N, CA and C atoms as a LAMMPS dump frame, in Angstrom:
ITEM: TIMESTEP
0
ITEM: NUMBER OF ATOMS
675
ITEM: BOX BOUNDS ff ff ff
-5.0000000000000000e+02 5.0000000000000000e+02
-5.0000000000000000e+02 5.0000000000000000e+02
-5.0000000000000000e+02 5.0000000000000000e+02
ITEM: ATOMS id mol type element x y z
1 1 1 N 1.106 -1.13 -0.092
2 1 2 C 0.131 -0.003 -0.108
3 1 3 C 0.754 1.3 -0.197
4 2 1 N 0.389 2.279 -1.222
5 2 2 C 1.376 3.131 -0.729
6 2 3 C 0.986 4.2 0.674
7 3 1 N 1.961 4.774 0.776
8 3 2 C 1.839 5.793 2.03
9 3 3 C 1.319 6.993 1.504
10 4 1 N 0.726 7.524 2.187
11 4 2 C 0.062 9.311 1.955
12 4 3 C 1.429 9.94 2.235
13 5 1 N 1.565 11.085 0.984
14 5 2 C 2.388 11.87 0.989
15 5 3 C 2.407 12.786 2.331
16 6 1 N 3.386 13.373 2.593
17 6 2 C 3.663 14.246 4.027
18 6 3 C 3.453 15.395 3.261
19 7 1 N 2.423 15.542 4.468
20 7 2 C 1.942 17.396 4.718
21 7 3 C 2.691 18.3 4.119
22 8 1 N 2.777 19.02 3.185
23 8 2 C 4.137 20.394 2.882
24 8 3 C 3.275 21.346 3.902
25 9 1 N 4.495 22.021 4.353
26 9 2 C 4.317 23.068 5.526
27 9 3 C 3.808 24.364 4.096
28 10 1 N 2.673 25.38 5.342
29 10 2 C 2.228 26.027 4.588
30 10 3 C 3.451 27.261 3.793
31 11 1 N 4.725 27.3 4.194
32 11 2 C 5.73 27.954 3.739
33 11 3 C 6.218 27.633 2.217
34 12 1 N 6.072 26.437 2.444
35 12 2 C 6.608 25.764 0.926
36 12 3 C 5.328 25.741 -0.059
37 13 1 N 3.804 25.297 0.657
38 13 2 C 2.976 25.294 -0.617
39 13 3 C 2.631 26.835 -0.988
40 14 1 N 3.177 27.683 -0.266
41 14 2 C 2.915 29.296 -1.564
42 14 3 C 3.885 30.201 -0.943
43 15 1 N 4.871 30.278 -1.66
44 15 2 C 5.868 31.52 -1.345
45 15 3 C 5.305 32.755 -1.589
46 16 1 N 5.881 34.01 -0.954
47 16 2 C 5.63 34.938 -1.06
48 16 3 C 6.056 35.443 -2.209
49 17 1 N 4.85 36.18 -2.806
50 17 2 C 5.319 36.66 -4.373
51 17 3 C 5.728 38.432 -4.347
52 18 1 N 6.936 38.599 -5.211
53 18 2 C 7.05 39.947 -5.257
54 18 3 C 7.267 40.189 -6.666
55 19 1 N 7.313 41.715 -6.956
56 19 2 C 7.546 42.6 -8.046
57 19 3 C 8.334 43.03 -7.905
58 20 1 N 9.386 43.552 -9.109
59 20 2 C 10.554 44.611 -8.877
60 20 3 C 9.974 45.775 -10.041
61 21 1 N 9.955 46.824 -9.478
62 21 2 C 10.139 47.982 -10.179
63 21 3 C 11.126 48.851 -10.301
64 22 1 N 12.085 49.128 -11.329
65 22 2 C 13.222 49.913 -10.982
66 22 3 C 13.879 49.855 -12.572
67 23 1 N 14.456 51.088 -12.868
68 23 2 C 14.81 51.45 -14.798
69 23 3 C 16.278 50.839 -14.814
70 24 1 N 16.742 50.164 -13.825
71 24 2 C 18.194 49.897 -13.97
72 24 3 C 18.387 48.264 -14.021
73 25 1 N 18.694 47.574 -15.187
74 25 2 C 18.051 46.206 -15.177
75 25 3 C 19.564 45.384 -14.365
76 26 1 N 20.383 45.708 -14.586
77 26 2 C 21.261 45.072 -13.428
78 26 3 C 21.035 45.493 -11.914
79 27 1 N 20.649 46.34 -11.237
80 27 2 C 20.128 46.256 -10.199
81 27 3 C 18.867 45.432 -10.112
82 28 1 N 18.011 45.151 -10.746
83 28 2 C 16.778 44.25 -10.907
84 28 3 C 17.605 42.626 -10.538
85 29 1 N 18.57 43.057 -11.63
86 29 2 C 18.972 41.319 -11.622
87 29 3 C 19.9 40.958 -10.033
88 30 1 N 20.33 42.23 -9.57
89 30 2 C 21.2 41.833 -8.582
90 30 3 C 19.664 41.524 -7.065
91 31 1 N 18.972 42.524 -7.253
92 31 2 C 17.719 42.375 -6.305
93 31 3 C 17.024 40.365 -6.361
94 32 1 N 16.953 40.177 -7.673
95 32 2 C 16.042 38.916 -7.911
96 32 3 C 16.953 37.999 -7.717
97 33 1 N 18.395 37.917 -7.318
98 33 2 C 19.519 36.881 -6.921
99 33 3 C 19.331 36.931 -5.659
100 34 1 N 19.394 37.768 -5.016
101 34 2 C 18.926 38.226 -3.612
102 34 3 C 18.055 37.71 -2.898
103 35 1 N 16.928 37.801 -3.419
104 35 2 C 15.89 37.345 -3.23
105 35 3 C 15.236 36.044 -3.324
106 36 1 N 16.039 35.252 -4.312
107 36 2 C 15.42 34.104 -4.898
108 36 3 C 15.138 33.121 -3.922
109 37 1 N 16.234 33.243 -2.743
110 37 2 C 16.074 31.82 -2.103
111 37 3 C 14.736 32.513 -0.891
112 38 1 N 14.208 33.639 -0.617
113 38 2 C 13.341 33.765 0.088
114 38 3 C 12.136 33.861 -0.184
115 39 1 N 12.008 34.265 -1.555
116 39 2 C 10.645 34.78 -2.126
117 39 3 C 10.502 34.164 -3.696
118 40 1 N 9.405 34.5 -4.011
119 40 2 C 9.26 34.109 -5.75
120 40 3 C 9.227 35.242 -6.078
121 41 1 N 10.224 35.758 -6.991
122 41 2 C 10.127 36.909 -7.597
123 41 3 C 9.616 36.849 -9.128
124 42 1 N 8.035 37.598 -9.182
125 42 2 C 6.906 36.904 -10.324
126 42 3 C 7.168 37.756 -11.8
127 43 1 N 7.678 38.876 -11.011
128 43 2 C 7.913 39.865 -12.399
129 43 3 C 8.64 40.736 -12.408
130 44 1 N 9.08 41.938 -13.418
131 44 2 C 9.578 42.933 -12.967
132 44 3 C 9.479 44.104 -14.295
133 45 1 N 9.578 45.492 -13.887
134 45 2 C 9.397 46.762 -14.663
135 45 3 C 10.26 47.41 -14.648
136 46 1 N 10.757 48.219 -15.422
137 46 2 C 11.214 49.204 -15.924
138 46 3 C 10.75 50.59 -16.081
139 47 1 N 9.478 50.744 -16.218
140 47 2 C 9.113 51.971 -16.643
141 47 3 C 7.364 52.144 -15.882
142 48 1 N 7.349 53.226 -15.727
143 48 2 C 5.844 53.401 -15.056
144 48 3 C 4.505 52.914 -16.059
145 49 1 N 4.5 52.77 -17.231
146 49 2 C 3.287 52.506 -17.685
147 49 3 C 3.486 50.657 -17.59
148 50 1 N 4.675 50.21 -17.824
149 50 2 C 5.004 48.519 -18.042
150 50 3 C 4.686 48.242 -16.658
151 51 1 N 5.179 48.851 -15.328
152 51 2 C 4.889 48.4 -13.856
153 51 3 C 3.352 48.527 -13.978
154 52 1 N 2.762 49.27 -14.002
155 52 2 C 0.97 49.534 -14.027
156 52 3 C 0.313 48.056 -14.769
157 53 1 N 0.851 48.204 -15.939
158 53 2 C -0.098 47.111 -16.506
159 53 3 C 0.216 45.462 -16.108
160 54 1 N 1.508 45.133 -16
161 54 2 C 2.379 44.253 -15.536
162 54 3 C 1.587 43.956 -13.946
163 55 1 N 1.598 44.608 -13.097
164 55 2 C 1.447 44.372 -11.661
165 55 3 C 0.053 44.105 -11.58
166 56 1 N -0.988 44.976 -12.237
167 56 2 C -2.125 44.888 -12.453
168 56 3 C -2.623 43.303 -12.966
169 57 1 N -1.607 42.572 -13.767
170 57 2 C -1.836 41.937 -14.462
171 57 3 C -1.74 40.419 -13.283
172 58 1 N -0.487 40.541 -12.765
173 58 2 C -0.01 39.396 -12.001
174 58 3 C -0.322 39.616 -10.5
175 59 1 N -0.74 40.555 -9.774
176 59 2 C -1.397 40.799 -8.702
177 59 3 C -0.088 40.143 -7.583
178 60 1 N 0.954 40.325 -7.058
179 60 2 C 1.689 39.978 -6.233
180 60 3 C 1.365 40.917 -5.223
181 61 1 N 2.346 40.017 -4.006
182 61 2 C 1.814 40.245 -3.055
183 61 3 C 2.397 41.36 -2.249
184 62 1 N 3.382 41.718 -2.753
185 62 2 C 4.421 42.95 -2.357
186 62 3 C 5.175 43.585 -3.995
187 63 1 N 5.434 44.971 -4.015
188 63 2 C 5.81 45.568 -5.031
189 63 3 C 7.245 46.184 -4.469
190 64 1 N 8.585 46.116 -4.9
191 64 2 C 9.558 46.735 -4.463
192 64 3 C 9.5 47.814 -5.383
193 65 1 N 9.451 49.006 -4.781
194 65 2 C 9.268 50.111 -5.675
195 65 3 C 10.5 51.253 -5.595
196 66 1 N 11.1 51.578 -6.901
197 66 2 C 12.211 52.534 -7.092
198 66 3 C 11.363 53.905 -7.063
199 67 1 N 11.778 54.781 -6.599
200 67 2 C 10.971 55.982 -6.309
201 67 3 C 11.142 56.852 -7.495
202 68 1 N 12.315 57.227 -8.267
203 68 2 C 12.142 57.927 -9.428
204 68 3 C 12.9 56.969 -10.765
205 69 1 N 12.218 57.493 -11.806
206 69 2 C 12.355 56.692 -13.077
207 69 3 C 12.422 57.639 -14.097
208 70 1 N 12.845 57.433 -15.217
209 70 2 C 13.156 58.118 -16.164
210 70 3 C 11.691 58.644 -16.72
211 71 1 N 10.459 58.048 -16.725
212 71 2 C 9.429 58.502 -17.328
213 71 3 C 8.409 58.827 -16.29
214 72 1 N 8.721 58.943 -14.854
215 72 2 C 7.674 59.448 -13.762
216 72 3 C 8.288 58.435 -12.474
217 73 1 N 7.366 58.565 -11.327
218 73 2 C 8.09 58.293 -9.94
219 73 3 C 7.394 57.036 -9.415
220 74 1 N 7.694 56.454 -8.608
221 74 2 C 7.073 55.159 -8.227
222 74 3 C 5.351 55.768 -7.417
223 75 1 N 5.595 57.149 -6.936
224 75 2 C 4.219 57.343 -6.5
225 75 3 C 3.243 57.042 -7.669
226 76 1 N 3.468 57.391 -8.973
227 76 2 C 2.368 57.298 -10.04
228 76 3 C 2.214 55.517 -9.977
229 77 1 N 3.017 55.122 -9.711
230 77 2 C 2.735 53.116 -9.946
231 77 3 C 1.785 53.059 -8.447
232 78 1 N 2.303 53.14 -7.597
233 78 2 C 1.406 53.44 -6.373
234 78 3 C -0.104 53.794 -6.483
235 79 1 N 0.05 54.814 -6.97
236 79 2 C -2.011 55.669 -6.826
237 79 3 C -2.572 54.777 -8.087
238 80 1 N -1.827 54.339 -9.102
239 80 2 C -2.561 53.621 -9.918
240 80 3 C -2.951 52.375 -9.66
241 81 1 N -2.051 51.672 -8.795
242 81 2 C -2.493 50.326 -8.814
243 81 3 C -3.614 50.202 -7.213
244 82 1 N -3.124 51.192 -6.67
245 82 2 C -4.248 50.877 -5.071
246 82 3 C -5.411 51.221 -5.375
247 83 1 N -5.793 52.071 -6.335
248 83 2 C -7.07 52.112 -6.875
249 83 3 C -7.62 51.144 -7.122
250 84 1 N -7.049 50.211 -7.984
251 84 2 C -7.86 49.209 -8.682
252 84 3 C -7.178 47.784 -7.763
253 85 1 N -6.374 47.401 -7.233
254 85 2 C -5.955 46.28 -6.485
255 85 3 C -5.606 46.709 -5.296
256 86 1 N -6.149 47.439 -4.267
257 86 2 C -5.714 47.766 -2.84
258 86 3 C -4.785 46.62 -2.25
259 87 1 N -5.084 45.5 -2.291
260 87 2 C -4.188 44.085 -1.656
261 87 3 C -3.161 44.137 -1.566
262 88 1 N -2.633 44.705 -2.957
263 88 2 C -1.159 44.844 -3.41
264 88 3 C -0.441 45.716 -2.284
265 89 1 N 0.848 45.111 -1.721
266 89 2 C 1.518 46.193 -0.702
267 89 3 C 2.883 46.909 -1.469
268 90 1 N 3.504 47.864 -0.746
269 90 2 C 4.094 48.256 -1.697
270 90 3 C 5.465 48.752 -0.645
271 91 1 N 6.618 48.331 -1.175
272 91 2 C 7.748 48.776 -0.088
273 91 3 C 8.633 49.307 -0.637
274 92 1 N 8.93 50.865 -0.735
275 92 2 C 9.538 51.619 -1.658
276 92 3 C 11.418 51.149 -1.25
277 93 1 N 12.112 51.024 -2.568
278 93 2 C 13.217 50.798 -2.419
279 93 3 C 14.208 51.786 -3.105
280 94 1 N 14.799 52.753 -2.617
281 94 2 C 15.415 53.775 -3.203
282 94 3 C 16.91 54.281 -2.861
283 95 1 N 17.618 54.903 -3.501
284 95 2 C 18.589 55.474 -3.313
285 95 3 C 18.793 56.87 -2.403
286 96 1 N 17.647 57.574 -2.807
287 96 2 C 16.479 58.661 -1.884
288 96 3 C 16.375 58.613 -0.621
289 97 1 N 16.561 59.865 0.136
290 97 2 C 16.148 59.761 1.293
291 97 3 C 15.683 60.709 1.817
292 98 1 N 15.676 61.516 0.674
293 98 2 C 14.899 63.298 0.735
294 98 3 C 13.575 62.917 1.297
295 99 1 N 13.044 64.001 2.056
296 99 2 C 12.023 64.28 2.771
297 99 3 C 10.577 63.934 2.107
298 100 1 N 10.597 64.789 0.793
299 100 2 C 9.278 64.767 0.024
300 100 3 C 9.668 63.375 -0.692
301 101 1 N 10.409 62.74 -0.72
302 101 2 C 10.426 61.324 -1.378
303 101 3 C 9.531 60.194 0.205
304 102 1 N 10.486 60.269 0.963
305 102 2 C 9.761 59.635 2.006
306 102 3 C 7.908 59.688 2.386
307 103 1 N 8.128 60.893 2.249
308 103 2 C 7.088 61.489 2.816
309 103 3 C 5.551 61.359 1.938
310 104 1 N 5.737 61.706 0.837
311 104 2 C 5.373 61.353 -0.2
312 104 3 C 4.765 59.927 -0.717
313 105 1 N 5.441 59.03 -0.8
314 105 2 C 5.341 57.573 -0.933
315 105 3 C 4.565 57.333 0.274
316 106 1 N 4.691 57.2 1.471
317 106 2 C 4.194 56.783 2.635
318 106 3 C 2.688 57.733 2.544
319 107 1 N 2.686 58.726 2.373
320 107 2 C 1.292 59.538 2.095
321 107 3 C 0.366 58.662 0.976
322 108 1 N 1.214 58.421 0.201
323 108 2 C 0.373 57.703 -0.886
324 108 3 C -0.023 56.554 -0.424
325 109 1 N 0.207 55.45 0.139
326 109 2 C 0.035 54.184 0.771
327 109 3 C 0.961 53.09 1.168
328 110 1 N 2.815 53.496 0.695
329 110 2 C 3.34 52.569 0.843
330 110 3 C 3.389 51.94 2.221
331 111 1 N 3.826 50.749 2.532
332 111 2 C 4.041 50.152 3.877
333 111 3 C 5.411 50.616 4.566
334 112 1 N 6.499 51.063 3.62
335 112 2 C 7.512 50.749 4.33
336 112 3 C 8.659 52.091 3.242
337 113 1 N 9.58 52.177 3.689
338 113 2 C 10.703 52.682 2.882
339 113 3 C 12.461 52.443 3.003
340 114 1 N 13.15 51.899 2.24
341 114 2 C 14.452 51.396 2.666
342 114 3 C 15.23 51.908 1.717
343 115 1 N 16.588 52.24 2.084
344 115 2 C 17.463 52.653 1.121
345 115 3 C 18.159 51.647 0.248
346 116 1 N 18.885 51.629 -1.12
347 116 2 C 19.406 50.418 -1.303
348 116 3 C 20.885 50.132 -1.005
349 117 1 N 20.837 50.886 0.024
350 117 2 C 22.302 50.498 1.108
351 117 3 C 21.616 48.861 1.906
352 118 1 N 20.812 48.86 2.188
353 118 2 C 19.931 47.398 2.876
354 118 3 C 20.744 46.637 2.35
355 119 1 N 21.225 45.34 3.647
356 119 2 C 21.479 44.015 2.991
357 119 3 C 20.658 43.095 2.512
358 120 1 N 21.062 41.941 1.644
359 120 2 C 19.873 41.151 0.96
360 120 3 C 19.046 40.38 2.283
361 121 1 N 20.284 40.382 3.542
362 121 2 C 19.038 39.576 4.528
363 121 3 C 17.976 40.216 5.159
364 122 1 N 18.521 41.809 5.346
365 122 2 C 17.879 42.761 6.132
366 122 3 C 16.329 42.992 4.527
367 123 1 N 16.613 42.932 3.249
368 123 2 C 15.502 43.031 2.433
369 123 3 C 14.519 42.346 2.39
370 124 1 N 15.159 41.143 2.666
371 124 2 C 14.134 39.662 2.787
372 124 3 C 13.425 40.216 3.807
373 125 1 N 13.606 40.384 5.155
374 125 2 C 12.878 40.687 6.124
375 125 3 C 11.944 41.638 5.921
376 126 1 N 12.639 42.469 5.535
377 126 2 C 11.844 43.859 5.122
378 126 3 C 10.372 43.622 4.119
379 127 1 N 10.559 42.757 3.217
380 127 2 C 9.641 42.505 2.188
381 127 3 C 8.437 41.384 3.18
382 128 1 N 8.952 40.487 3.786
383 128 2 C 8.004 39.59 4.883
384 128 3 C 7.279 40.435 5.451
385 129 1 N 7.942 41.146 6.495
386 129 2 C 6.992 42.142 7.338
387 129 3 C 6.369 42.926 6.564
388 130 1 N 6.283 43.382 5.361
389 130 2 C 5.371 44.641 4.933
390 130 3 C 3.635 43.582 4.249
391 131 1 N 4.563 42.314 3.999
392 131 2 C 3.712 41.326 3.571
393 131 3 C 2.642 40.977 4.31
394 132 1 N 3.081 41.183 5.686
395 132 2 C 2.219 40.709 6.863
396 132 3 C 1.691 42.092 7.441
397 133 1 N 1.669 42.668 7.122
398 133 2 C 1.416 44.227 7.787
399 133 3 C 1.846 45.075 8.013
400 134 1 N 2.783 44.785 8.621
401 134 2 C 3.912 45.867 9.228
402 134 3 C 4.071 46.657 8.307
403 135 1 N 4.484 47.938 9.237
404 135 2 C 5.211 49.051 8.367
405 135 3 C 6.986 48.839 8.471
406 136 1 N 7.753 49.521 7.846
407 136 2 C 8.952 49.224 7.563
408 136 3 C 10.099 50.309 7.342
409 137 1 N 10.736 50.872 7.881
410 137 2 C 11.623 51.966 7.251
411 137 3 C 13.18 51.589 8.035
412 138 1 N 14.183 52.209 7.172
413 138 2 C 15.73 51.891 7.115
414 138 3 C 15.625 52.935 8.747
415 139 1 N 16.83 52.212 9.27
416 139 2 C 16.76 52.755 10.726
417 139 3 C 17.316 54.249 10.958
418 140 1 N 17.952 54.979 9.676
419 140 2 C 18.059 56.206 9.522
420 140 3 C 16.512 57.132 9.252
421 141 1 N 15.772 56.376 8.702
422 141 2 C 14.503 57.063 8.301
423 141 3 C 13.176 57.456 9.818
424 142 1 N 13.513 56.082 10.144
425 142 2 C 12.217 55.746 11.203
426 142 3 C 11.817 57.133 12.075
427 143 1 N 13.164 57.297 12.426
428 143 2 C 12.821 58.473 13.528
429 143 3 C 12.347 59.389 12.646
430 144 1 N 12.816 59.752 11.29
431 144 2 C 12.451 61.064 10.833
432 144 3 C 10.927 60.516 10.308
433 145 1 N 10.687 59.57 10.065
434 145 2 C 9.157 59.187 9.945
435 145 3 C 8.268 60.047 10.864
436 146 1 N 8.353 58.972 11.736
437 146 2 C 7.882 59.91 13.297
438 146 3 C 7.658 61.223 13.709
439 147 1 N 8.71 62.037 13.834
440 147 2 C 8.716 63.827 13.512
441 147 3 C 7.92 64.16 12.419
442 148 1 N 7.978 63.296 11.217
443 148 2 C 7.195 64.315 10.008
444 148 3 C 5.737 64.543 10.554
445 149 1 N 5.38 63.258 10.851
446 149 2 C 3.893 62.853 10.837
447 149 3 C 3.16 63.04 12.234
448 150 1 N 3.929 63.366 13.748
449 150 2 C 3.642 63.647 14.711
450 150 3 C 3.61 64.914 15.245
451 151 1 N 4.947 65.448 14.981
452 151 2 C 5.372 66.462 15.523
453 151 3 C 6.083 68.243 14.796
454 152 1 N 6.239 67.765 13.459
455 152 2 C 7.039 68.286 12.691
456 152 3 C 5.986 69.417 11.884
457 153 1 N 5.67 70.554 12.361
458 153 2 C 5.205 71.435 11.772
459 153 3 C 5.357 72.299 10.361
460 154 1 N 6.72 71.985 10.322
461 154 2 C 7.169 72.019 8.759
462 154 3 C 7.674 71.202 7.526
463 155 1 N 6.558 70.168 8.063
464 155 2 C 6.543 68.938 7.168
465 155 3 C 5.01 68.64 6.97
466 156 1 N 4.23 69.441 6.36
467 156 2 C 2.738 68.776 6.957
468 156 3 C 2.66 67.345 6.012
469 157 1 N 1.38 66.882 6.811
470 157 2 C 0.752 65.769 6.457
471 157 3 C 0.045 65.726 5.02
472 158 1 N -0.398 67.028 5.073
473 158 2 C -1.297 66.968 3.824
474 158 3 C -1.382 68.315 3.221
475 159 1 N -0.795 68.441 1.985
476 159 2 C -0.331 69.709 1.398
477 159 3 C -1.208 69.518 0.465
478 160 1 N -2.695 70.573 0.016
479 160 2 C -3.54 70.46 -0.89
480 160 3 C -2.814 70.941 -2.287
481 161 1 N -1.937 72.182 -1.922
482 161 2 C -1.148 72.521 -3.241
483 161 3 C -0.279 71.781 -3.813
484 162 1 N 0.379 70.992 -3.101
485 162 2 C 1.194 70.14 -3.423
486 162 3 C 0.903 68.636 -3.898
487 163 1 N -0.108 68.495 -3.376
488 163 2 C -0.747 67.344 -3.701
489 163 3 C -1.399 67.517 -5.177
490 164 1 N -1.479 68.489 -6.225
491 164 2 C -2.061 69.265 -7.113
492 164 3 C -1.119 68.636 -8.216
493 165 1 N 0.486 68.916 -8.053
494 165 2 C 1.102 68.631 -8.961
495 165 3 C 1.181 66.834 -9.564
496 166 1 N 1.681 66.691 -10.225
497 166 2 C 2.098 65.276 -10.923
498 166 3 C 3.441 64.926 -10.294
499 167 1 N 3.942 63.816 -10.35
500 167 2 C 5.103 63.555 -9.814
501 167 3 C 5.938 64.154 -10.705
502 168 1 N 5.776 63.88 -11.86
503 168 2 C 7.171 64.68 -13.253
504 168 3 C 7.01 66.018 -12.571
505 169 1 N 6.091 66.725 -12.277
506 169 2 C 6.015 68.29 -12.129
507 169 3 C 6.718 68.648 -11.063
508 170 1 N 6.599 67.86 -9.884
509 170 2 C 7.786 67.751 -8.849
510 170 3 C 9.003 67.786 -8.932
511 171 1 N 9.368 66.934 -9.553
512 171 2 C 10.773 66.666 -10.019
513 171 3 C 11.392 67.486 -10.676
514 172 1 N 10.585 68.156 -11.559
515 172 2 C 11.119 69.037 -12.212
516 172 3 C 10.847 70.9 -11.434
517 173 1 N 9.679 70.913 -10.752
518 173 2 C 9.952 71.688 -9.634
519 173 3 C 11.078 72.031 -8.65
520 174 1 N 11.519 70.69 -7.981
521 174 2 C 12.565 70.681 -7.23
522 174 3 C 14.034 71.108 -7.814
523 175 1 N 14.359 70.332 -9.303
524 175 2 C 15.465 70.77 -9.687
525 175 3 C 15.408 72.431 -9.937
526 176 1 N 14.288 72.644 -10.357
527 176 2 C 13.906 74.055 -10.983
528 176 3 C 14.389 74.971 -9.827
529 177 1 N 13.983 74.704 -8.569
530 177 2 C 14.247 75.521 -6.86
531 177 3 C 15.716 75.104 -6.87
532 178 1 N 16.636 74.273 -7.266
533 178 2 C 17.82 73.874 -7.046
534 178 3 C 18.713 75.349 -7.565
535 179 1 N 18.187 75.705 -8.585
536 179 2 C 19.27 76.707 -9.728
537 179 3 C 19.093 75.7 -10.9
538 180 1 N 18.584 74.585 -11.27
539 180 2 C 19.144 74.206 -12.616
540 180 3 C 18.33 74.629 -13.819
541 181 1 N 19.03 75.04 -14.968
542 181 2 C 18.681 75.576 -16.196
543 181 3 C 17.364 74.925 -16.62
544 182 1 N 16.52 75.044 -17.49
545 182 2 C 15.722 73.895 -18.51
546 182 3 C 16.84 72.965 -19.202
547 183 1 N 18.029 73.264 -19.599
548 183 2 C 18.398 72.252 -20.392
549 183 3 C 19.042 71.438 -19.498
550 184 1 N 19.627 71.871 -18.584
551 184 2 C 20.076 71.002 -17.67
552 184 3 C 19.123 69.875 -16.617
553 185 1 N 17.611 70.647 -16.477
554 185 2 C 16.721 69.471 -15.852
555 185 3 C 16.331 68.92 -17.112
556 186 1 N 16.286 68.848 -18.295
557 186 2 C 15.943 68.045 -19.37
558 186 3 C 16.97 66.822 -19.386
559 187 1 N 18.54 67.046 -19.224
560 187 2 C 19.024 66.268 -19.621
561 187 3 C 19.089 65.248 -18.326
562 188 1 N 18.646 66.026 -16.813
563 188 2 C 18.488 65.191 -15.767
564 188 3 C 17.403 64.3 -15.664
565 189 1 N 16.466 64.552 -16.287
566 189 2 C 15.612 63.68 -16.016
567 189 3 C 14.905 62.99 -17.502
568 190 1 N 15.954 63.227 -18.578
569 190 2 C 15.74 62.609 -19.993
570 190 3 C 14.195 62.789 -20.755
571 191 1 N 14.442 64.13 -20.718
572 191 2 C 13.298 64.627 -21.13
573 191 3 C 13.75 65.721 -22.42
574 192 1 N 12.868 66.405 -22.892
575 192 2 C 12.914 67.342 -23.783
576 192 3 C 13.018 68.748 -23.103
577 193 1 N 13.601 69.893 -23.574
578 193 2 C 13.688 70.955 -23.094
579 193 3 C 12.137 71.575 -23.235
580 194 1 N 11.497 71.154 -24.272
581 194 2 C 10.132 71.902 -24.618
582 194 3 C 9.175 71.24 -23.881
583 195 1 N 9.391 69.946 -23.284
584 195 2 C 8.725 69.171 -21.796
585 195 3 C 8.709 70.027 -20.552
586 196 1 N 10.248 70.339 -20.852
587 196 2 C 10.283 70.816 -19.465
588 196 3 C 9.425 72.16 -19.081
589 197 1 N 9.724 72.893 -20.226
590 197 2 C 8.875 74.372 -20.723
591 197 3 C 7.149 74.132 -19.759
592 198 1 N 6.557 72.981 -21.01
593 198 2 C 5.568 72.71 -20.435
594 198 3 C 5.127 72.166 -19.072
595 199 1 N 5.806 71.34 -18.482
596 199 2 C 5.837 71.025 -16.938
597 199 3 C 5.713 72.526 -15.832
598 200 1 N 6.691 73.187 -16.482
599 200 2 C 7.028 74.632 -15.689
600 200 3 C 5.54 75.301 -15.786
601 201 1 N 5.46 75.321 -17.01
602 201 2 C 4.122 76.05 -17.125
603 201 3 C 3.045 75.883 -16.725
604 202 1 N 2.788 74.066 -16.509
605 202 2 C 1.601 73.338 -15.679
606 202 3 C 1.986 74.127 -14.275
607 203 1 N 2.905 73.631 -13.508
608 203 2 C 3.44 74.085 -12.421
609 203 3 C 2.923 75.642 -11.801
610 204 1 N 3.224 76.643 -12.651
611 204 2 C 3.282 78.213 -12.344
612 204 3 C 1.404 78.223 -12.511
613 205 1 N 0.72 77.852 -13.564
614 205 2 C -0.801 77.698 -13.5
615 205 3 C -1.518 76.975 -12.139
616 206 1 N -1.413 75.976 -11.885
617 206 2 C -1.442 75.402 -10.662
618 206 3 C -1.345 76.117 -9.195
619 207 1 N -0.353 76.731 -9.343
620 207 2 C -0.235 77.372 -7.811
621 207 3 C 0.063 78.655 -8.291
622 208 1 N -0.943 79.205 -8.968
623 208 2 C -1.016 80.249 -9.592
624 208 3 C -0.081 81.388 -8.891
625 209 1 N 1.15 81.331 -9.83
626 209 2 C 2.539 82.029 -9.491
627 209 3 C 2.849 82.39 -11.022
628 210 1 N 3.783 83.371 -11.019
629 210 2 C 4.24 84.143 -12.411
630 210 3 C 5.673 83.772 -12.496
631 211 1 N 6.571 83.46 -12.062
632 211 2 C 8.14 82.934 -12.467
633 211 3 C 8.209 81.847 -11.431
634 212 1 N 9.838 81.49 -11.866
635 212 2 C 10.441 80.724 -10.935
636 212 3 C 10.864 81.081 -9.984
637 213 1 N 11.445 82.489 -9.507
638 213 2 C 11.693 82.927 -8.566
639 213 3 C 10.444 82.748 -7.283
640 214 1 N 8.98 82.703 -7.183
641 214 2 C 8.177 82.57 -6.844
642 214 3 C 8.031 80.841 -6.561
643 215 1 N 8.327 80.304 -7.446
644 215 2 C 8.226 78.902 -7.434
645 215 3 C 9.38 78.547 -6.376
646 216 1 N 10.52 78.722 -6.457
647 216 2 C 11.764 78.419 -5.626
648 216 3 C 11.406 79.04 -4.298
649 217 1 N 10.882 79.769 -3.816
650 217 2 C 10.779 80.586 -2.559
651 217 3 C 9.589 79.445 -1.649
652 218 1 N 8.591 79.416 -3.001
653 218 2 C 7.782 78.491 -2.243
654 218 3 C 8.165 76.786 -2.273
655 219 1 N 9.08 76.468 -2.706
656 219 2 C 9.816 74.723 -2.74
657 219 3 C 10.548 74.865 -1.632
658 220 1 N 11.264 75.929 -1.383
659 220 2 C 12.575 76.348 -0.047
660 220 3 C 11.38 76.316 1.221
661 221 1 N 10.549 77.291 0.944
662 221 2 C 9.521 76.881 2.251
663 221 3 C 8.918 75.351 2.953
664 222 1 N 8.797 74.68 2.051
665 222 2 C 8.141 73.486 2.225
666 222 3 C 9.362 72.233 1.616
667 223 1 N 10.446 72.859 2.046
668 223 2 C 11.715 71.976 2.266
669 223 3 C 11.788 70.933 1.027
670 224 1 N 11.709 71.382 -0.162
671 224 2 C 11.263 70.531 -1.482
672 224 3 C 12.869 70.261 -1.929
673 225 1 N 13.638 71.404 -1.658
674 225 2 C 14.916 71.786 -2.331
675 225 3 C 15.885 70.603 -1.884
């Protein structure tokens, strides 16, 4: 008589599924290799449009999300997916530790934010915790996030003026406020000078301002620079 097969543990029966969003193929390959022993990497994307399309079709447990990409930012991906698939959880994985990036992603619904200096074991643990519903931050960012949302009046939890700007408009505004010329902004963001002019015009219109100097002061007041 054939013996019944041994019951497989729940971990073996279904591995955690993860999707990678980053515009650098080498980095995605490294993360995929590092996480392969811990989770099932079910897909990856290098652009906002590709990420939105593929995540919606695959519906992974956790998305590892880069903040800045040439055709837009991680926040655009997050906001689009959360409207249609709110069960998908997001963990930001970025080189940036800028205040507006961290708070912007958390405000949009990310469950955590870690920098790319994180070790492979720490990243695997962070993904697991996010999947379980915990909030995860790199140690240096944890105190900042608590301060920003609990006690710092200079980093608002809600900013209707800032929220009306698209992610790309914020990127252009940040560089403009730092003193970049239109040509330099175009090179930095991989877009044309004409597109930069269009974004600046849109920002001026939305914020009801007349020149880049007013925009720079506005951005500095909100610590976006």
